[in-house]
N, C-alpha and C positions, 0 to 999 in steps of 0.2 A: 425580129422573127416574123416570117410570112404568115398570112392568114391560114395557109394550109398546115404549117407547123403548129400554129395555135390550135387548130382544130384537132390535130392528132394528139397534142398534149392534153386537151380537154377530154377527148374520148378515153385516153389512158387513165386520167384521174377518175373518170366516171366508172370505168371497169374496176379500178382499185376499190372505189367506194362500194360498188355492188358486191364485190368479193368479201369485203369486210362485213357488210350487212348480212350476206348469206351465212358467213361464219358465226356472227352473233346470233342469227336466227337458229342455226343448228345447235349452238351451245344452249340457248334458251329452251329448245325442244328437248335436248338431252336432259337438262335439269328438271324439266317438267315430268319427263318419263321417270327419272330417278325419284322425284318426290312421290309420284303415284305408286311406284313399286314399293317404296318404304311404307306408305300408308296402308297398302293392301297386303302387307306381309309377303311380298314377292321378291324382296331383296334383303339379304342378311349379311352384315359386315362382321367378320371374325378376325380378331387380332391374334397373331400367332407369334409367340416368342419362347425363349428357352434359356434356362441357366446354362452356363458355359459347358460345351461338350455334349449337349443333350440330343443333337442330331436333327435340328429344325429343318434344314434344307432337304434332308432325306425324307422327313415326314411329309412336308408339303408336296414333294414329288410323288410320294406314294399315294397320298389322298387324291391328287389329280388323276393319276394313272388308274386307280381303282374305280373312280366314278366315271371316267371317260371310256372304260373298257368293261362294261358290266358282263359281257359274254365270257370274258377271261378272268375277271376278278373272282375272288373267293370271299364273299361277304354274306354268309348265312345268317349272321346276327343283325343285319341291317334289313329291315322289313321290305323297303322298296325293291332291293335286289333279290331277296328271297321270293317275293311275290311276282316278280317279273315286271314291276312297275317302273323300274329304273331303265330308261332307254339309252342313256349316255350323257355326255357333257361336252361342251365346247369351251375352249380357252380364249379369252379376250383380254385386251388391255383394260386396266381399271379406268373408270370414268374420270378420276382425278388424274389428269394428264401430266401433272407435275411429278408423279412418282414413276420410277423405272419399273419395267415389267420384270416379274420374277422369272429367272432364266430356267424355265422348266426343261426345255429341250437339252440344254447344256447339262443339267443335273441328271436327267434320264440317260444321256449319252455316257456320263461317267459310270453309272451303275451297270450299263450294258456293254461297256468297253471290254477289250481283251488285253490284259487282264482287267477285271472290274475294279473300280475304285470309288471312294466316297466323294460326293460333291463337296465343293469348297464351302467353308463356313460363311454365314451371313455376316457382312461387315457394315451394311447400310440398310436403309429402308427400301422396301419394294412392295409391289401390289399386283394383283391380277383379279380378273373376274372369271368365274366358272359358271357357265349357263347350264344348269342341271335340267334335263328333259325327263319328265315323268308322265306316266299314263294314268289317268283317272277314270272313274265311271260315275255317271250321274244320269238318273232317270232312265236306266237301262242302256245308256249309250257310252261308248268310250270317247274320251277326249284327252288332249295333251295339255299339260301345264308346264310352266317354266319357273324355276326358282333360281335367282341370281345370287351366287355366293361370292362375296367380295372378301378375298383374303389379304390382310395387311400384315406383312412380315417385317419384324424389326429385331435387332440384336438384344439379347437378354441383358447385356451390359448397360444398354440405355435404360432399361427398366430400373436398374439399381440407382440411377441418378434421380429418379422422380422424387424421393423424399427430400432432396435438396430444396425443392420449392417451398417447403414448410420450415426451413431452417435458415437463420442468418449464419454468417461465418463463425461467430463466437459459439453458437449452439452446436454447430457441426464439429468444431474443434473439441468441445467437451464430450460430445458423443463418440468421436473417434478415439479420444484418449482412453476411454474404457475398453474399446476394442484392441488398441495397441498394447494394452497391459496384459492381454491374454497370451498364454504360452505359445499358441500356434503362430501368431504373428511375430511376437518378440524374438523367437528363436530363428526366424528367417533372416533377419537383418539387425543383429545387435549393434553394429557400428552406426547404422542409420538412426536407430532408436536413441543411441547416446548423443548423436549430433543434434537431433530434434529436441532432446531434453535440456540441451545447453542454450537453446535460443531464448532470448528475452524479447517478448513482444514489443517492447519499447525501443530496442536497439535499432541503430541504423546499420544495415548489413549490405555489403557489396552485392550489386545485382548478379554478378557472376557467381557468387557463392549461393544465392537463392536459386539460380538456374541449375547449379550443380546438385543441390538438394532435390530439386524437382526431378531431375533425370534419375537419381537414385530411388526416389519415391515411386516413380513410374515402374522401374524394374522390380521394386519390392511388390507392387500390386500384381505384376505378371507372375512373380514367384508364388504369391499367395494363391493365385488361380491354378498355376501349373503343378507345383509340387505338393501344396497343402490342400488343394481342391476346395478352397474357400469360395463363398458365393457373394457375400455382401461387401462389394469393393467399389470405392468411389475415389475419384471420378471414373465412371465406367468407360467413357470414351477413350481414356488413356490406355485401355487394354486393346484397342482396335486400331488406333492410328498413331501418328507421330507428331500431332499438333502440340504446340507449346502452351498448354493450359497453365502451367507454372504455379499451381498452388498445392499446398499440403497442410495437414493439421499441425497446430501448435500445442503439444501436450502440456507445456508450461503455463498455458493460459489459466488464470485463476478465476475469481468470482467478481472481476471488475464489472461495473455497470456499463450499459451501452453509452452513457454520457462520458464516463471515464475513458472508454476506448476511443470514442470519437475525438477526444482531445489529444491523442497521441499524434506526433508529427506525421505528415503525409508520407515521408520516406522511411517511416519505421517499418520493421518487419511485419507487424500486425496489419498496418494500413495498406501496405503493398499487396500482401496476400489476400486481404479482404477484397480489394478492388479486382484482383484476378478471379477470385471465387464468384463475385457478383457478376462479372462479365460472362463467366461460364454459364451460370444459371440463366441469365437474361438472354444470351445469344444462342445457346445450344439446347438447354433443357426446356425452357418455357415455350419456344416456338414449336418444338416437337410435340409437346403435350397438346397445345392448342390446335395444331393442324391434324393430329392423328387421332387422339382419344375421343374427340367429340363425335367421330363417325362410328365408333365401335358399338355393336350390340352384344357381342360375346367375346370372351377372351380364353385362349388356350395357352397354358404355360407348361413347357416340357422340362422334365427334371431327370438328370442322371443320378437317380437315387442309389443305384448299385455302386457307382464309383464313389459317391459321397459316403456311403455306409462303410465301405472297406477302407476309406481314408481315416475313419476314427470318429470319436465322440465330438471333438471340437469342430470338425467339418460338418457334421450333422447339425450341431447347434447353430453354426453360422448359416446353414441353409434355412433353418427354422426362423432365424432372425430376418433373413431375406423375405421369407413368406409373410412375416408380420408387417413389413413395410409395404409389400405388395398389397396386402389386405387393406392398408390405410390409404392407399393411393387412388384406386379406381372409384368412379362414381357408380354407386349401386342403385338398384331399384328397378321395378317394372316401368317400361316406357309407356306413357299414355299416348293417345292418338296424336296430339300435336307434338309431343316430345319425340315421337318416332321420327318426325321430320326435322325439327329444329335442333333438338339437344338430346339425342338418344343416350341412354344409360346402359351400362353392361348389366344384362339381366341373367347371365349364366357364366360362371367361372369354372373352368375345367383344368385340373392338373393331371398330367400323365407322366408316370415313370416310364422311361424309355429303355431300349436295349435289353429287354427281358429275355431275349434269346441267349444271353450270357449265363443264364441260370436255368436249372431244370424246371420243367413244367410244374412239378410239385411245389415249387417255391413261388410261383407267380401270385397266388392268392395271398400269401404272407407278405409279399412285397406291396401289394395293393393295400392291405390292412395297415402296414407300417406307414405308408404315405398318408392314409386317412387319419391315423392317429396324430401325426404331426400337424395336419391341417386343422383338425378339431381343436387342438390347443390354441392355435393362432386365431381361428375364426369364431371363438366362443363368446366374444364380447357382444354387448347389446347393439353396438353400432353396425354389426354385420348381420343381424337377424333379418330374415326375409330374403337373403341372397341365396339362390340355388347354387350349391357348391358340389362338384363331382370330382371323383378321381378314378383313374384307370391305370393299368399296367400294359404296355404295348411294345411291339417291335415294328418299326415302320417297314423294315426289310429283314426278314428272318435269315440269319446267316449260319445257323447251326441246326443239326438234327440230333435226336436222341437214339442211342444204341445201348444194348446190354452186352457187356463183355465180362465173362467169368462171374456172372451174377451181379455185377455192378452196373448201374445206369450211368452212362457218360454222355457228354455233349461232344459232337465232332463237327469240325468246320475247318476253314483255312485261315491261318494267321495273316497279318498284314504283309508279311514277306512271301506269302503264297504257300508256306509249308502246311501240310495236313496235320491237324491237331486233334487230340482226344483228351478231355479234361473233366474233372469234377469240380463243382463249386462248393464252398462252405455253405451249409444250410442257412437259408434266410429265415430268421426268427420273426414271428409276428409281433414281437414286442422288443423294446430296446434293452440291451444288456445292462446288468447292474454291476457297479464297481469294477471288478477285474474281468467281467464278462466280455469286454471289448477285445480280449485276446482271441476270441472265437473268430474274429474277422481279420486279425492282423496278418498281413502278408498273403492274403487269399484272394486278391483282386483277380477276377477272370481275365484271360487274355483278350486283347482287341482282335476282332475278326474282320475280314474284308467281305464285301458283298459276294454272294454265291455266283459261281460261273454258270453261264447258260441262261440268264434271264431273258435275253433277246430271243434265244432259240425256243425256250419254253413258252414264251408269250405271256407271262404273268409275273407279278412281283409277289413273292411269298411274304407273309406278314404274320403278326400275332395280334389279334383283337383290334385291328383297324375298324372292323365292322362295329364293334362295341363303342369305339370312340366316335364314329359317325352318328350312332344313335344318340350319344350324349350331346353332340353339337347340333344335330339337325332333326332328331326324332320327332319333336313336336311340330315341325314345319312341313314334314313330308308325309 
C-alpha cells in the first residue's frame, strides 16, 4: 500500500473515531438532560396497558390528539386547558432508542378514514415522548414551561405474566389447577382437561404429544379470552404470537417436595415442562420487567368492564383475580430525590373503565362506582397502603349520542358494518347482583360501534371524561 493510501486510510479511521466520540458525547448529554428532567419533575413516565379489548391504542391516540390540539379539544375538566395555559404538545421518539415509536399517525389515520375504523391492537412494546408546552406566570410575568410525558405502551397480556416471576413451575401448576376446576374454563375444553388430568408428571411422553397438548392449550387460552371474556390467562404472550413456548399446567401434580420433583428423570413430563416454563420466565418475562418497569412513575390500566360485566359472574371474578396479581406486582411508594433518578417507583395507579359510550350517561357513575368496589377489595391489604389509587370511566372516542324517542332514552350510532343503530342498555347497577340477579345482564351486551364519521372534517375527537383522566394522571404536575 502506498503512503498516499496509508494516509487516506488513517484519515478515514480518524473520521470514524471522531463520529463515534460525537455520538457518545450526544448520548451522554441526552442522559444528563434526562437525569436533570427527572430530578426537577419535568419528566414523567407513564405506563399504559389494558386488559384484552380495552381500546389502548385508541386511548393513547386520543390523549395525544387532545393535548396537541388545545384549540380544538374539549377539556373543560383539565385546568390547564380551561385556563388557557395549555399551549400544545409535540410528539418525539422516546429517548430509549431501543423501543419502537407508537404509530400515532397510523392510528389517527384509521379513526379519520372513510369509512372510519379502529386502530390495530397493540401486540408489542412501544414508546413515545410528548413534550407538553404550558404557560405560567411568575412575579407578574408570563413564561413558558415544558413537561415531558413519556408514554410506554405494552400489551395487557404481558402484564398477566408478571406473577410468574414469583412462582416456580410446581407452584404455578397448583395455582392453575384451582382455576381449571372452575366452570368457566372447564366447559370450554372438556377434552383437553381430560387429557391433562391423565398425565403423570413422572411419565416419559413423546415430544410430539407434548407439542400437540401445547397447541390445544394455546387455543384454549384464546377461547378463554374470546368467548368467555376471562382476563387472568398465562402464558400471556401465547395470546399474541405463534411462538412455541410449549408449556402448560399439570393438574395431577400432588404435594411432592422440590427435592422429590428434582429427582424425576430429565425426560419426564414434569422436567420437560419445567425447563420450558423456566426458559419463558427468564427469556421473556424477566427482561421485560427489568427494562420497562424500572422507568415508570405512574401506571394506567384500561378495563373493558362493560364487556366483562355482561359476560357474567365468573368473568368478573377472573378480572378481580387479575387485579389482585397486578396489585402484588408493581413497586409502590413515593420516589425520593435519588430514587427519582436511579430506581423510580410507581406513585400513582389509575384504572379506567373504557367504552362508556356503550351505555347511557345515567349509568356512567354506577360503572365508576362498580369499578371502585372491585379495586377496594383487592387493594385493602396493608402492603398496599399509601399507594394513591384512582378509577375513572371514559370513552377515548365517543361513538354514540343520546336521543329520546317515544319517551324512551336511546343510544344511537353506527355498528361495525356501518348500519345505523338505536338501542337501550340494561341498567348498570352500582353493586354486584346477588344469586340469580346476574340474569339482569344476561344477553344484554351492547353492540360494538365504529368510530363516528367526520372526525377529520369536524377537527376534533369526541370523547367522554378524557379531561378527568388527564387530571388524575397529570393534575399534580401542571
